[in-house]
N, C-alpha and C positions, 0 to 999 in steps of 0.2 A: 670420506671414503676409507675403507679398509687399507691396511698396510699391503701394498703389491707385493704378495709372496708367491712363488711359484707352486703350483699344486698340480701334480700330475693328472688327476682326475677332475681338474678343474681349470682346463684349458680351452680356448675357442680352437676350431678345426684347423685354421691356417697356421696358428702357433705350434699346435701339436704335430701336423704334417711336417713343418719346418724345424721342429725340435728347437722352438725357440720359448724364451720365458714370456708368459703370459701375465699381464698385470690386471686382468679383469677382476673387479672386486666380487667377493662372494655373494654379496647382496647388491640387488639393482634396482631397489624400490624408490629410490630417489628421483628417478625419472631424468637424471642429468648424464646417465651413461650413454654413450653413442658407440664407441668402439674402444678396444685396447690399444696400446701403443703401437704395436707391430702392425695391425690392420689399418690404423691410420696412416701410419708411414708408408705401408706399401699399398695404400688405397684399396684394400679388400673390405668386403661387408663381413663384418664380425658376427660369428655364429649367435653369440649371446644377445645381440642386437635383434636378430631374428627372433629368437626364442621370446624376447621381451615383447615383442609386436604381436606374437601369438598368444601370448598370456593376456595381453590388453584385448584382443578380439574375444578371447573366451569369456572374459569378464563382462563384455557387453552383451553376449549370447544368454538367453535364459537356461538354467539349468536343464540338463538332460538325463533320462534315466537310461541306463544301461543294461537293464534286465534282458534276459533273452527273449522275454516277451515282444519286445519292440525292437530288438537288434535285426530282426530280418526285414524291417521296413527301412532300416538306415541306409542300405545301399541305394535305394532310389534316390534318397536325399543326397547322398554322396555324388551320385551321378549328375544330379541336376546342378551341382555347383561346379562341375568340371568345364573345363574350356571345351567350347564346341568345335573348334578347329584344330587346336593345338594339343601338344603334350604339355602337361602342367610342369612347370619348372619346379625342381627341388629346391630344398632350402639351400641358401648360398653356402659355399664352403662345405658341403656336405659330401659324404661318401656315397658309393654306388653299391646298391644291393641287389645281386643278380637274383632272379625269381627262379624257384624251383616248384616242386608240385606235390609234395607229400604233406597232405593236409590233415594229418591225425593228431590228436592229442595238443591241440593248440592252447597255451595259456591264455587267459584273460588280459587284453592289452591294458585294461586299467590298473592292473596290479604291477607296481614297480619292480616288484621281486622277480617277475617274469622277464625282466630285460637285461640280462647280462650283456655281453659283447654281441651275442648272436640274436638275429631277428626271427620271430616266428616264421615260418614257412608260409603260412597263410593266415593274415590277421583276421580276427573276428569281423564280421560284418560281409565277408565275401562268401558266396556259395552256401548259406545257411540252410539246414534242413527246416521244415515246419516246426519241428519239435524244439526248435533252438539250439541243438546241437551241432557242433561243427562235423559236418559230412560233406560228401559230394553231391551238389545238387545238378540237375540238368540245367538249370537257369545259371548262365554265366555273365548275365547282364552287368554283374558288378564289376567286372573288368574292363568295362567300356561306358563311356558317358550315356546316359540316357538319350541324348539328342542325336546318337549314332544309330539308334534303333530306327527302322523305317516307321514313320509317321507323319504327324503335322510338323511343319517347320514353324519356328519362330522368327520374329524379326532380327535381321542382322545389318552390319553397317557395311560400307564399302571396304573397310579395311579387312574384311574377312579374308581376301585374297593374299592380302600381305601377311596375314597370321598364319595361314597355312604354308605360304611360302617360307616363312621363317623357321618353321619346324625342320624342314628338309635343308635349310641353308645354314643350320647351327653349327658353329666349330666343334660341338661335341659330336656331331654326325660326319665328321671327316677325320682322317688319320694322317698323323704327321710320322711316316716311316722313320725319318732320320732320328727323331726324338726317340722312338721306341727301340731302335736299334742300341742307342746309348743306355737306355734304361733296362734292357732286358726283360720286358714283361709282356702280358698279353691282357689287352683292354678287356674288360667285361669276363675276366676269368672267374671259373667256378672252384670252390674248394671241393676237392672229391673226397677228403677225408672228413672224419667227424660225424656227429649225429644227423642222420639225414631228415630228421624233423625240423632243422634249423638252417638258415643262410649265414655262411660265412661272410663277414665283412671283406670286401677288396676294394680298397679306394681307387678312383680314377687316377691314373699313373701319374707322377710328377717326376721329371728326369731328375736323376742325381739324389732321389731320396728312396729308401727302402724301410717304409714306415709300417711298424707292426700295428695290428689292430689293437685299438685301445678301448676300454669299457667305457661307455658314456654313462655319466652319473644323474642322467634325466630320463624320466619316462614319458612315454606319449601317452596321455591320459584321456584320449578320444578315440573311439573307433573310426569316427570320419578320417582322422589324420592317418591313422594305419591302413584304412582301406585305400585312401586316395594314394598314399606312398606305395603302396603295392601295385595298384594300377599303373601308376606313373613308371614305376621301374619296369613292369613288364612292357609297357608300350615303347619304353626307350629301347629296351633290349630287341625288341621285333624291328625297330626302325633301324637299327645297327645291323641287324642281319640282313634287312633289305639292301642296306647302303653297301655291304661287304660282298652281296651275291649279284643282285640286279645291275646297280650302278656301276659296280667294278666290271661286270661283263660288258655293259654297255660303252665303258670307255674304250674298249678294244673294238667292238662290233660297230659302233655307231659314231663316227665323227664327221666333221664338215669335209675331211679329206677323203673318205672313202664312200660318201654319199653322193651318188650322181645327181641329186636335185638341190645341191647347196649353190648359193651365189658363188661365182667364179672368183670373187676377191679373197672369200673364205678358204677356198680349196687349194690356193697357192702359198699359204703361210708355211714357213719352214718348220721342220718337226720339232725344234727345241722350243716352239711357242704352244706346243699342244698341251695344255695344262690339264687336260683329262688324264694324261699319262703319268703326272706328277707324283709325289710322294703325298700330297694333302688334297686327295680328290673329293668332291662334294657330291651331294645328290642331284647331279646336273641335269638329267632329264625331267625329273619330278618338277623342280624349281621352274625349268624353263617352260613346261607344259602349263604350269599355273600362271605363268606371266603371259603366255600366248592366248590363255582362255580370257584373261582379264582384257586383251586388246582386239577381241575378234568379234566384237558386236556386228559388225558390218557383213561378215561372212555368213553367220547365222541368220541376219536379217533382223535382229531385234536384240536387246538386252535380257539377260536373264532375270528372272524374277527372284525375290527374295527365298522363296521355297526352293526354286530350281538351284540357286546358289549353294544353299544349305544341303540339299541332296548330293550335289556334286561333290562337295567336300567330304560328306559323310560317306559316300560309295568309295571314294579314293582312298580314304582312312581304312575302311573296312577290307578293301583288296589288297593293301600293302599289309594288313595284319594277318589275313588270310594266307597271303604268300609267305610270311616270315614264319608264321606258326608251323610251317611244315617240319621245320628242323627240331628235332629232339634235343633237349639240352641236357640230358642225364645219362646218355650211353657212356658206358665205360670205355676206356681207350684201349688200342692195341687189340690182342686177340679178343677179348670181351665184347661182343656185339649186344648183349642184353641188355634190357632196362628193367629195373625192379617193377613188378607187376603193379603195384599201386601207382607209381609214378606213371608208368606207361598207360594205364587206364584214365588217370586225370588229363595226361597231355592229350590222349587222344580225344577226349570229351570236350576239351577246350578247341582242339583243332576242328572238330566236326561242328561245333558251335559257330565258331567265327566263320568258317566255311560258308555254312547255310545262310548265315547273315549277309555275308558278301553276294551270294548267289541271288539271294531275294532282292537285295539291294540294286544290283545290276539289272535284273529283270523288271523291276519296278521304275528304272530310270532311262529306259531304252528311247524314249521320245524326248528326252532333254538334248538339245544340241550343244555338247559341251565337250572340249578337248580333255577335261580332267576324267570326264566319264568314259571317254575313248581310251585313255591311258590306263584307267582302272580296268577296262576289259581286257585290254593286252596283258596287263599284270596277271590277272586272274585266270587269262587262259593258259598261263605257264603254270598255274598252281595245280598240284595233284589232288584229285578229289579222294575223300575218305572210301574205302571200298570194305566189302565184307571179306576178311582174309581168311574166313574158313572155307570158302569156296575154292573150287580147283578149277582155274580157268587157265588157257593158253594164251600166248602173245596177241594172237588175231582177235580174239573174243574180247580181251581187255581193251584193245584199240578201237573195236566195234562199238563198244559201249561208253567210250570216253566221251563227256559232254563238252571238252574244252574246246574243241575246234568252233562250236557253236559261238561262244564268246569272242573267237578270235575273228569269225566272219562278221560279227555285228560290228567289231571295231573298224574293221577294214571298209565295210559298207558305209560308216559314217565318214571316215577319213576320206575315202574317195569322193563322196558328196562335197566335203568342204574343199577338196582339192579342185573339183570343178569349179566351184564358186570362185575361189581364189584365182584361178586362171581367168575367168570372166572379169573379175576386178581388174587384174594386171590389163587385160586388152582394154578395157575401158579407160583406164588411167593413162595409158602409154600416150594418146593425142594430148592429154593435158600436160603431160610431163614434157613433151617435145614443144608444145606451145610455150610452156614457161621457161624452158632454155632459151627460146628464140627471143622472148621479150627480155630476159636478163641479159642478153646480150647487148641490147640497147640501153639498158639500165643497170650498168655493172656495179653502181653503188646502192643498188635498192637493198633496203634493210632484209636480212635474211628471214626473220619472223613474217615481215609483210609478205615475202614471196611464197612462205608456207602456207599463209592465211589464204592467198589468192589461189594456191594450187589445190587445197583442200583435198588431198590425197589421204585414203584411210591409213590410220596409224599402223597397221599391219604392213602396209606396203613402204612406210617410211622407216620402218625399223628393220635393219638387217638380222638382227637377232631373231625377231619374230617369224621372218621369212625363212630363216634357216631352220628354226625349231620346228615349223610346219613340214619343211622338207626333210628334215631327219625323222620326223614322227611318221610321215607318209613312207619313207624307206624303211623304217623299222617294221611297219604293218606289211609292206610288201615283202621283206625278208621272211618273217615270220609266216605269212601267207604261203609263200613258195615251200618252205620246210614242211609245214602243216599238211598241204596238198599232196605233197609226196609221200609223207609218212602214213596218212589216214587214206591216201587214195581217193581223194575229193576234189572236186573241181576248184579252179582258182577262183578267188573273189575278183581280183584285180588282174584283167587279162594283160597279154603281152603289149598289144597296142595301147591300152590305156595307162600303163606304166612307163611308157617312154618319156624321154626328157623333153622333147619338144611340146608335149600336152601338158607339161607342168614347168614352164619357163618363167623365172622370175622377171621383174622389171629389168628392162635393158640397163647396163651400166654406163653413167656418163661419163664423159672425157676425163674428168678429174681421177675417177675410181680406176680407168684404164692405165693412166699416167702412173698411179701409184703401183699397180701390178706389172708394169713395164711388159705387157702381155698385148699383142696385136688382136684386134677386135675380130679377126677371122679365127682365132683359136676358139673364142667363145661361140661362134656361129657353128664351127666344125663339132664342138661338144654337143650343142643342142640337137644335130642332124645325126648324130650316131645313135645306133640301136643299143639299148641298155643290154639286151640279151643276145647282142653279136659279139663283136671284139672289144667293147668298151672296157670292160674290167681285165682285160689281158694286156692292154697297152701299157699301163704304168710299170709293169715289170720289164717290159721291152725297153722303155725309156731310161729307167734307173739304172740298167746294166746288171751287174753281178750282184745277186743276192748274198748278204753276207753268212758266214757260217759261225757257229758258236765255238769259242767264245767271241763275243762282241760288245758292244756297248748297249746300255739299257735301251737308249733311245733306239737305235737300229734294230734290236730285237722286237721292240714294241711296233715300230713302223712295218716290219715284215709280216707279223701277225695281223695288224690292222688291215693292211694292204692284201692279205689273203683272204680275209673273210668275205668279201663280195664273190671271189672266185669259188669259193665254197657254195655260195647261194646259187651261183651260175649253174654249177653241176646240178644241184636239186632242181633248178628250173628245167633243165634239159629232161631230167627224169619225168617231171610233169607233163612235159610236152610229149614225151613218147608214150605215157600213160594215157593222155588224150588223144593220140592217134590210133592207139589200139581200140579205144572206146568207138571212134568215128569210123573204124573200118577203112582207114587209108590205104592208098595202093603200096605196094612194096617198096617202089622207088622213093616214095616220100619219107617212108619210115627209115629207110636206110640213109637217107639224106641227113636227118636228124640224129641218127646213131652215129654217123662219122663227126658231126659236129660235137656231140658229147664226148667223143674220143678225143677231139682235139683240145677240150676243156680239161680232161683227165690228164692228157700227156703234156699240157702245159704245167699243171700242178707238179707232176712228177720232175719236170725240167727245173722248175723254178723253186718250188718250196719243200719238195719232199726231203732233201738232205737236210735242210735246217730243221724239219720236224724230227727226224731221226736224231740230230745232234741234241736235241732237247730231251728226247727220251734217254739217250746215253748219258747226258748230264743233268739229269733232273734234280739231283741234290744240289746242284751248284748254281741254279738258277734263282734269280729274285722270285719272290714269293707271287708277286702279280703276274710276271712272265709265266710261272708255273700254272697258275689258274687258268691263263689265257690260252696258253698252247695245248693243254690237256682237254679243254672244251673244244677248242676248234680241230684239232686233231680227230676226236671222238666223233664230231659231226661229218668230217670228211669221210671218214670210213663207213659211217653208216650211209652216205649217200652213195658209196660205191657198191655196198652190199645191196641196196635198193636198186641201183642200176642193174646188178646182176640178176635180181628177181625179175626185173621188167625184160631184160634181154632174153631170160628163160622163157617167158609167156610168148615173146616174140617168135623166138625160134622154134618153140614147141608147136605153134600156130602156123609156122613158115610164113610169117607175115613179112620178113626181110628178104632182100634178094640175095644177101649173104648168110642166111641163117644156116644153110647146109655147111658152109666152111667153118662157122663158129662151133656147130656141134661136133664135127669131126677133129677139130682141135681142143675140144673140152674147154673152150675159153671160159664159160661162165663158172664151172667148177674150180678154175684156177684162180679167177679172180676173187671169188668168194673166200677161198682158203687162205690166199695170200693176205688179204685184208682182215680177216677174222684173227689170224696170227699177229698181224699188227697191232689190232685192238688187245689182245692178250698181252702184249709187250707193254702197251700203255697202261694198262691197268696194274701190271707188276711193279713198273716204275713207279707209280704212284703209292701204291699199297706199301711197298718196303723199302721207300726213301728214308733215309736218315737225318735229313736237314729240317731242322725244326723251325725254319724261318717262316712258315705258314702260321705258326702259333703266336708269332711277335706280331703280325699284322692285321689278323682277321679275328672275328668273334669265335669264342670257342666252340660253338655249334657247327662251325663250317670249317675250321682251320685243321682238322686231323689229316686229310688227304685232299688233294688239289681239287679232284672232281666233285667233291662235296659243295664247292662254292657254286657249281653250276644252277643259274637260275631256272632252266627250262629241264627240268628232271627226265621228262618223258623222252627227250632225244638221246641222252646217255644211257637210259634204262634200256631203250629200243637198240642201241649200238651194242651195248654189252651182251644184252640177252641174244640177239642175233648171232653175235660172234660165238657164244657159247653153243647155241643150237647147231652152227655149222661144224665147230669142232667136235662136239658129240657125236655127230653123224659121220663125221670123218673117221673116228674110232672103228667103225664096222668094216672099212675098206684098208686099215692100216694093221700091219703085223703087230700083234699085241705086245710084243717085247721090243721093238724097234725103236730106234731113236725118234722117228717120225711120230709113232704111237706116243712116245713119252712127251713129245712136244705138243702133240693134240690134248693131251691129259692135263698136262700142267697149265696150258692157255685155258681150258676149260674150268679148272678150278680156279684160277686167277679171275675170270669173268664173273664167275659165281660169287666170289668173294667181294669183288667190286659191287655187285648187284646187293649183297647183303648190306654194305656201307650205305648205299642209295636207299635201301629198304628202311633206313632210321626215318627218312622223311618221305617215303614212298610206298603206299600199300602195294602198288603194282610191281614195284622193285622186289618187295619182300615175297610176295607170291611166286614170281618168276625165278627168284633164286632158290626158294623152297622147292618148286616143281623141278627145276634143273638139278639140284642136289639129289632129289629122288631118282630121277632119271640116270644120272650119272652112277649112283649106287647099283642100280639095276644093271647098267651096262657093264660095269666091272665085275658083278656077279657071274653075269654071262661069259665074260671073257676068263674068268679064273677056272 
């Protein structure tokens, strides 16, 4: 072996990152090299060992031609070798390369001189034109494995579920906030300076080290490797965005503690055991849905075929990719909201392609009874569809033409079907479980495995996690169904009667479980008999006593926001009930009764949560990043519900459909309600837009971390909320004195809402169009007033 001399440009990645001396030999052709001293000592996989294995594989393959004539066909070859269910793992100890989209003047990957420390933005082999020159092609299949495309399925093993699950359970897809606070870095951060044709290297952060990028002295001599690397990096970035948006929001919205369908044992755990609020949250719901699908053969009545399994995996992947690709990764920060034209065009083309692929996949998989496909429909229903931004449409027209509710309704119908089958299984299994308990009393020492074999209850009934996952997924569908019905003025898929707890009761708890909770069985029976859409969600606040004010502990703040989420849903449910009564032509007393119930929910929120929300707005800069993201979204949703309530009350009062309509008209109740909450929404926008605390940048992907509301997974809700508030404030400018304090408040509030819509316009064509239209309307209004 050569003398172990340290060479700055000849060190493996672990040694370079740790600034340690690397004794790897310059030549490693002897075959006895395994790893350098440091990698052996710290049990890391040496980069040079990985390179040696790659070189060995290349020697076993026939020589390939890298001419532009056959490079166009290499993409399909690349895709066919890509993992069917997972994201390919990058080389060990490698750095992360963020993906950008400026694809002009890309050097040939086979030329070593073209690989300084920056990688090309788009490696050759992706998006090739027929002429062989690198340009932008309408075919983006190179970014995705060929088996993601809708087509014939090949054989797969039973390990497919576990492989899919492992993607979303990887430690690389979870975040340790405490470590990030120490290091002061932003994972997946993009370099904003430098040549726009290249990607700056930014390594996955290592606490305690601030390692500058080092020029690698090797080249990637294969188009396949470059293309696969770019595709892998893009998919990992998108999964990270999904994690930071969807799974982050579900950590607050959807827990065993605020879900009415959870097992009682899960709902009484103390707050400090709620792992989903911790600093290292995973892709919890995606993982659990995959596990549930693996154990639900009896509910669907059969096992999924090989082709159905493969399609379910592919569709879930595409839905997640379509969801995450909404966020632009290249907008300037601060006042600059524009994206360079070439980058914007390329990103938009990719977004349209993957959105259409996901839509076609979901449409072709509607007959497959799979929880993964249900979850994919839910995710895709939250995804904004690409629109023709040259058109001039208002909010109502955009909502009428939105196809998202169709996918939400499909998911909820399938969920309701599964829920009915689950309830039937529970009722059929209950006599067997009772008999088993009786027999076990006389045979106390019976082997547990023997007792389970005799019981022969379905795995989904024996697993508390699977039962709770089904309950959580059903509640998620009910929540989204409720909000969607109120926003789009569509009928509910799951009725009030079918969404009751009694119709979705899990198996009864045995005496051992009851003793663990130290809770009498009468409490469980009481829970099952309660009306979900009655006082059920209002009781936790009454039992817990005083709601904390900020500042308070992280756990207390998270508990308040999680507890308030179902109350928000309840107000939306009341709005849908009023809309239904208007459609049915109910008598005035029945309408007024529901109005009073709606006001009871509204007043409960004001007494219980309003002060805490105002504290959050006033102290926005001092809140932890996850609390910021949760409260902004929750507050924006709540105020949209109140503005929708005002619209519904206006319809009732104009038609004299309520017995108290005259009193409300005389008091100007609807106008006051609208204006109050429109101003509150503008204050919420202002707090998010002009906050100075950069904590979001340390804990979230760069695409979502500039302002708190960019983390919102369901963009249409905040778009609707901000746009509605802006329209209300714009209309109020007509009745306000042009130079009064009130007029200035309306004007600044409208500008803040438009500004927030411009930020949302980075990932939503609808928000972009509404911001543009509102900006023009505001300019015209100001011109008239001057």
